[in-house]
BAPATI-36078 format. One line per field, with one value per residue (C-alpha): residue in one letter; y, z, x. Coordinates in Angstrom, 1 decimal. Last residue first. Layout:
BEGIN
aa <- c(a,...)
v <- c(Y,...)
w <- c(Z,...)
u <- c(X,...)
//
This chain:
BEGIN
aa <- c(h,h,f,l,r,i,g,t,h,v,m,t,i,g,y,e,k,a,a,e,n,v,l,d,d,r,l,s,g,g,t,h,a,i,y,s,v,g,h,k,v,a,h,d,i,n,d,r,f,p,i,f,a,d,s,v,f,s,v,n,c,l,t,n,l,w,e,k,k,d,r,d,n,f,e,e,p,k,t,e,l,i,n,e,f,l,k,t,e,q,a,t,m,d,g,e,c,y,r,l,s,w,n,i,k,d,q,r,k,l,g,a,i,f,k,l,a,k,v,k,p,h,q,r,l,f,w,n,d,v,k,r,g,a,l,k,t,c,d,v,r,s,q,q,g,a,g,i,g,i,m,q,g,d,l,v,y,g,v,s,n,s,q,t,y,k,l,t,i,l,g,v,i,l,d,r,k,v,e,p,s,l,v,k,e,g,s,v,i,n,e,l,v,k,d,t,i,l,e,t,n,s,s,q,t,l,k,i,g,h,l,e,r,n,e,t,e,c,p,r,y,n,l,n,a,q,l,i,i,f,n,g,k,k,k,s,s,l,i,k,l,a,e,p,s,y,s,p,a,i,i,g,d,s,v,v,k,a,l,i,e,a,t,q,i,d,v,e,d,s,i,a,i,f,d,g,f,s,s,s,p,d,a,g,r,a,r,l,y,a,t,a,s,d,s,l,e,e,n,e,f,g,y,i,s,k,l,s,s,p,i,e,v,a,v,a,a,g,a,p,s,v,h,k,f,s,t,a,a,t,m,n,l,s,k,k,i,e,y,v,l,q,w,a,n,l,a,d,m,l,n,i,y,g,p,k,g,n,l,v,e,f,a,k,n,d,e,s,i,y,d,f,s,a,v,t,q,h,p,n,c,g,y,k,l,k,m,t,s,y,r,y,t,l,p,l,s,l,i,h,y,v,k,l,h,c,a,l,m)
v <- c(14.6,13.0,12.6,11.1,11.9,11.5,10.5,7.0,5.1,1.5,-1.6,-5.2,-7.3,-9.9,-9.8,-8.3,-6.1,-4.6,-4.0,-2.3,0.0,1.0,1.6,3.7,5.6,6.8,10.5,9.8,10.7,7.7,8.0,4.4,1.3,-2.2,-5.6,-9.1,-9.0,-12.3,-11.0,-11.3,-9.1,-6.2,-6.4,-6.2,-3.7,-1.3,-1.8,-0.5,3.1,6.2,4.7,7.7,8.8,7.2,3.7,0.6,-3.1,-5.7,-9.4,-12.0,-14.6,-16.3,-19.9,-18.9,-17.9,-21.6,-23.0,-20.2,-20.7,-24.5,-23.9,-21.3,-23.6,-24.1,-26.9,-28.6,-27.2,-29.1,-30.2,-28.5,-25.1,-22.2,-23.6,-24.1,-20.4,-19.4,-21.5,-20.2,-16.6,-17.2,-18.7,-15.7,-16.0,-15.2,-17.4,-14.6,-17.2,-18.5,-14.9,-14.2,-17.2,-16.0,-12.6,-14.0,-16.6,-13.8,-11.6,-14.4,-14.9,-18.3,-20.1,-23.6,-24.3,-23.5,-26.2,-25.0,-26.8,-23.5,-22.5,-25.8,-25.7,-22.3,-19.6,-17.5,-17.5,-15.3,-12.5,-12.8,-12.5,-9.5,-7.8,-8.3,-6.8,-3.7,-3.1,-3.9,-1.6,1.1,0.8,1.0,4.3,5.8,8.5,6.1,7.2,4.2,0.6,-1.2,-5.0,-7.2,-4.4,-6.3,-6.3,-9.8,-8.9,-5.6,-4.6,-1.0,1.9,5.1,8.0,9.5,9.2,7.1,8.7,8.8,5.5,3.8,5.4,4.0,0.5,0.2,1.5,-1.0,-3.9,-3.0,-2.5,-6.0,-7.5,-5.8,-7.3,-5.0,-4.8,-4.2,-6.9,-6.2,-2.8,0.9,0.8,4.4,3.7,3.2,6.7,6.5,3.4,5.8,7.8,10.9,14.1,16.1,16.9,20.1,23.3,24.4,26.7,26.8,29.0,29.6,29.9,26.5,24.7,25.8,23.8,25.0,23.4,24.7,23.8,23.4,20.0,18.7,16.9,15.0,11.6,12.8,10.4,9.0,8.7,6.0,6.2,3.2,4.6,2.6,0.1,-0.4,-1.6,-0.9,1.6,-0.9,-3.5,-0.9,0.7,-2.7,-3.5,-0.2,-0.6,1.8,4.6,6.6,5.0,6.1,3.7,3.8,2.8,-0.9,-4.1,-6.8,-8.9,-6.3,-5.4,-8.9,-8.5,-5.0,-6.5,-9.1,-6.5,-4.2,-1.2,0.7,1.4,3.0,1.5,3.3,1.9,3.4,0.9,-0.5,-3.6,-3.0,-3.1,-6.6,-7.6,-6.8,-8.3,-9.3,-5.9,-4.7,-8.2,-8.6,-5.1,-5.6,-9.0,-7.6,-4.7,-6.9,-9.4,-12.7,-16.3,-18.2,-21.4,-20.4,-17.0,-16.6,-14.5,-17.4,-19.5,-17.0,-17.4,-21.1,-20.5,-17.9,-14.4,-12.9,-9.4,-6.6,-4.0,-3.6,-1.4,-2.2,-0.6,2.7,5.8,8.6,6.9,3.6,3.1,0.0,0.5,-0.6,-0.6,-1.6,-1.6,1.1,1.2,5.0,6.3,3.4,3.8,7.5,7.1,4.4,6.6,9.8,8.1,6.8,10.2,12.0,9.2,8.9,12.6,12.5,9.7,11.4,14.4,12.4,11.4,11.3,8.3,7.7,9.1,11.9,13.5,13.9,16.5,19.2,21.6,23.8,24.4,25.3,25.1,22.8,23.6,21.3,21.1,20.4,22.4,19.7,18.8,16.8,13.9,13.5,14.0,16.6,16.1,14.8,16.9,20.1,20.9,24.5,26.3,24.5,21.6,18.6,17.1,17.9,15.7,17.3,18.1,17.8,20.0,22.7,20.4,18.9,21.8,20.1,22.2,21.0,17.3,15.3,13.7)
w <- c(-6.5,-6.3,-9.1,-7.9,-10.6,-9.7,-12.0,-10.6,-13.9,-13.0,-15.1,-14.7,-16.9,-19.3,-21.5,-24.5,-22.2,-20.8,-24.3,-25.3,-22.4,-23.4,-27.0,-25.9,-23.4,-26.2,-25.7,-22.0,-19.4,-17.1,-13.6,-13.2,-11.5,-12.9,-11.9,-13.1,-13.3,-13.1,-14.1,-17.9,-17.8,-16.8,-20.1,-22.5,-20.3,-20.3,-24.0,-24.3,-24.4,-22.3,-18.9,-16.9,-13.8,-10.6,-11.9,-10.2,-10.9,-8.9,-8.9,-9.1,-10.6,-10.4,-11.8,-15.0,-13.0,-12.0,-15.5,-16.8,-14.1,-14.6,-18.4,-18.0,-16.0,-12.3,-12.3,-9.0,-6.4,-5.4,-1.8,1.5,-0.2,0.4,-2.0,-4.8,-4.8,-4.9,-7.9,-9.7,-8.8,-10.5,-13.6,-13.8,-12.5,-14.8,-13.3,-11.7,-9.3,-8.2,-7.8,-5.5,-3.4,-3.1,-1.8,0.7,2.0,2.3,4.2,6.7,7.4,6.7,9.9,8.7,5.0,2.9,1.8,-1.1,-1.1,-0.9,-4.2,-5.9,-4.3,-5.9,-3.3,-4.3,-7.8,-6.7,-5.4,-8.3,-10.8,-9.0,-9.0,-12.8,-13.1,-11.2,-13.7,-16.7,-15.6,-14.7,-18.2,-19.6,-17.8,-19.5,-17.6,-14.8,-11.1,-9.6,-10.4,-7.4,-7.2,-4.6,-2.7,-0.1,0.9,-0.5,-3.9,-5.3,-8.4,-8.6,-11.0,-10.8,-12.9,-10.3,-7.0,-4.7,-2.0,-3.8,-5.3,-1.9,-1.6,-4.9,-4.2,-0.7,-2.2,-5.1,-2.7,-0.3,-3.2,-4.5,-1.0,-0.6,-3.9,-6.9,-8.6,-12.3,-13.3,-16.6,-18.1,-17.4,-13.7,-12.4,-8.7,-7.5,-6.4,-3.7,-2.3,-0.4,-1.3,0.9,-1.1,1.2,-1.5,0.1,-1.8,-3.8,-3.4,-5.1,-3.9,-6.3,-5.6,-7.0,-5.4,-2.3,-1.6,0.0,1.3,1.6,3.8,6.8,8.5,11.5,14.3,16.6,15.7,16.7,15.3,17.5,15.7,16.5,14.6,15.3,16.7,20.0,18.7,15.5,17.6,21.3,21.2,19.2,22.0,24.7,22.7,22.1,25.8,26.7,24.1,21.2,20.0,16.9,14.5,12.7,12.2,11.5,9.4,8.7,8.3,9.7,12.8,15.4,13.3,14.0,17.7,17.6,15.9,18.6,21.3,20.1,17.8,18.2,15.1,11.6,11.0,9.2,8.4,6.9,4.8,4.8,2.7,1.5,-2.1,-1.6,0.4,-2.4,-1.4,2.2,3.6,3.4,4.2,7.2,8.3,8.1,9.9,12.7,13.3,13.2,15.7,14.4,15.3,14.6,12.7,9.6,10.4,7.9,5.2,2.8,5.6,6.0,2.3,2.4,6.0,4.7,6.0,7.7,6.2,8.2,5.6,3.1,1.7,-0.1,-1.6,-0.9,-2.6,-1.0,-1.3,0.4,2.4,3.9,4.7,7.3,7.7,10.5,9.1,9.4,5.6,4.8,8.0,8.3,4.6,5.2,8.2,6.5,3.5,5.6,7.8,4.9,3.2,6.3,7.4,3.9,3.7,7.3,6.7,3.6,5.6,8.6,11.8,15.1,17.3,19.7,20.8,18.2,18.4,15.8,13.9,16.6,16.8,19.9,19.7,16.0,12.8,13.4,12.0,10.0,9.2,6.4,5.3,4.5,1.1,0.4,2.3,0.0,0.4,3.1,6.0,9.5,10.4,12.4,14.5,14.3,16.7,19.8,21.6,21.0,24.5,25.4,22.6,19.1,16.7,13.0,10.6,9.0,8.3,5.5,3.1,1.7,4.2,6.1,5.5,8.4,7.6)
u <- c(1.5,-2.0,-4.6,-7.8,-10.4,-14.1,-17.0,-16.9,-17.6,-18.1,-17.3,-18.4,-16.2,-17.7,-14.6,-16.3,-18.4,-15.2,-13.8,-17.1,-16.8,-13.3,-14.4,-17.4,-15.4,-13.0,-13.6,-12.8,-15.4,-14.9,-13.3,-12.3,-13.7,-13.2,-14.5,-13.8,-10.0,-8.1,-4.7,-4.8,-8.0,-5.8,-3.8,-6.7,-8.5,-5.5,-5.2,-8.8,-7.5,-8.0,-8.9,-10.2,-8.3,-7.1,-7.6,-9.1,-9.0,-11.0,-10.0,-12.8,-10.5,-7.1,-7.3,-5.5,-2.5,-1.9,-2.1,0.1,2.7,3.0,3.2,5.9,8.1,8.8,11.4,11.5,13.9,17.1,16.9,18.0,17.9,20.4,23.0,20.4,19.6,23.3,23.9,20.8,21.8,25.2,23.6,21.2,17.7,14.8,12.1,10.0,8.5,11.9,13.0,10.0,10.8,14.4,13.3,10.8,13.4,16.0,13.5,12.9,16.6,18.1,18.9,18.0,18.3,15.3,12.9,10.7,7.4,5.4,6.8,6.0,2.5,1.7,0.9,3.9,2.5,-0.4,1.8,4.1,1.2,-0.2,3.2,3.4,-0.1,1.0,3.8,1.6,-1.3,1.2,2.7,-0.9,-1.3,1.7,3.6,4.3,4.0,2.4,1.4,0.0,-0.6,-2.3,-4.1,-6.1,-9.8,-10.3,-8.8,-7.6,-5.5,-4.3,-3.7,-1.7,-0.6,-0.1,1.7,-0.5,-2.6,-5.9,-4.9,-5.3,-8.7,-9.8,-8.5,-10.1,-13.3,-13.2,-12.5,-15.3,-17.8,-16.8,-17.3,-20.7,-21.8,-22.3,-25.7,-26.2,-23.6,-21.9,-21.4,-21.9,-22.4,-22.9,-23.5,-20.0,-19.2,-21.9,-20.1,-17.9,-14.7,-14.5,-13.6,-11.3,-8.8,-7.5,-8.1,-5.1,-2.1,1.2,4.1,6.9,10.6,11.5,8.6,6.6,3.5,0.3,-2.8,-6.4,-9.3,-7.0,-6.8,-8.8,-7.1,-9.4,-7.9,-4.5,-1.9,0.8,4.2,6.8,10.1,12.4,15.7,15.8,18.4,16.4,13.4,13.5,10.6,8.6,8.5,7.8,5.0,3.4,3.5,1.9,-0.8,-0.4,-2.6,-3.8,-1.2,2.0,4.9,8.6,11.6,10.9,12.7,10.4,10.6,9.7,6.7,5.2,5.8,4.2,1.1,0.7,1.3,-1.5,-1.3,-4.5,-6.5,-6.0,-2.5,0.2,3.6,6.8,8.7,12.2,11.4,7.8,8.9,10.3,7.2,4.7,1.4,2.4,2.9,-0.7,-2.1,0.2,-0.8,-4.5,-4.3,-2.1,-4.5,-7.5,-6.0,-4.5,-5.0,-1.8,-1.4,0.5,1.9,4.8,3.1,3.0,1.5,-1.3,-2.2,-3.2,-4.6,-7.0,-6.5,-9.5,-10.4,-8.8,-8.3,-5.5,-2.7,0.5,3.6,1.9,3.4,5.5,8.8,7.7,4.5,3.0,-0.7,-3.2,-6.9,-9.3,-12.8,-15.5,-15.8,-15.6,-14.0,-11.6,-10.6,-10.2,-7.9,-5.9,-5.0,-4.6,-2.1,0.0,0.1,1.4,3.7,5.3,6.1,7.2,9.7,10.9,12.0,13.4,11.8,13.7,12.9,10.1,6.7,6.6,3.2,0.4,-1.7,-1.7,-4.6,-4.0,-0.3,-0.7,1.2,4.1,7.5,9.7,13.4,16.0,19.0,21.7,20.4,23.7,22.3,19.3,15.5,16.3,18.7,18.8,15.9,15.9,12.9,11.5,9.3,10.4,8.7,11.0,11.4,7.8,6.5,6.0,3.2,3.9,2.1,4.3,7.3,5.2,5.3,2.1,0.2,-2.9,-2.3,-3.6,-6.9)
//
């Protein structure tokens, strides 16, 4: 856990080259916010060190939230965890569950054995690669040379991890012409019991959200199976901890230790459910044989291949986009119609769905079930719990009431 003070510039430790009371940042959230800096609280209890690059305001916000997410997953599950953060919410998060060959090829590493750190990050970034473009990365374990070589090929602003192999540090330090931000987290750091935030002339104080999410919060099963498998517990825990560091309202879909769709920051929870569900569909459609059969011309950048594959799945290209798409393919693509997509999506199953607060209406269940959901964990305690529970029973969904709300702002 890192956050001792939500005024983020209070908690960064610095290497010798930066050790003064206040470090100036490039700017705040926007270039016209020219006054921007951070201070670190204590010489004796430093949260992390800057090994390379100069972090910005949003970089630090992402780094602090991202590290806490992977640190807590590691602490709860004892599995290597990774997350891809953008604008103070995760675009993806995952643990090191072996990636099947059918999915590994989608991520660009078809025949390669992967370390736990590389596996976790490929899963974290692979679910929503367009959102992860320009991300800030957190990995719970040491970054090895294989992981660094993967990171060298993606567009990213920086990383935080507890350690780096010498070879990995050398590779990452040369990224972005030497400006890639590398932060080393202090595993012995302990945050304060309270955190503060200053907003428009007012100082807000609250106790830190130190509640560790474990399988203890999964004991109140209100519908469906009476015993959850270890794999389902793992997925629900990954999902709940991810939402703990996602801007609320938030929901998420999880499968095989990987967030496959995250909906964050919407005022309506069902809008989050629909938004995340669309990401789930795109993630799964990318594994369709017609998508995997696309033959891109030689020399096309990896990110361009990813972006065009996604547009092919979405199916709403303009006439100009269609022309551009056909020009970057060796052969004309097959038609990928709604029937093809529906048949494929109907095979998705055993997905877990999590919510950072109670589900207020059954419409969330009605939409979640379209995306292969078999398990749901949410706070419970709504006046309409009986109607939501009944919807879960109607669809044969196993539902858990956690009894804990996970709002985060």
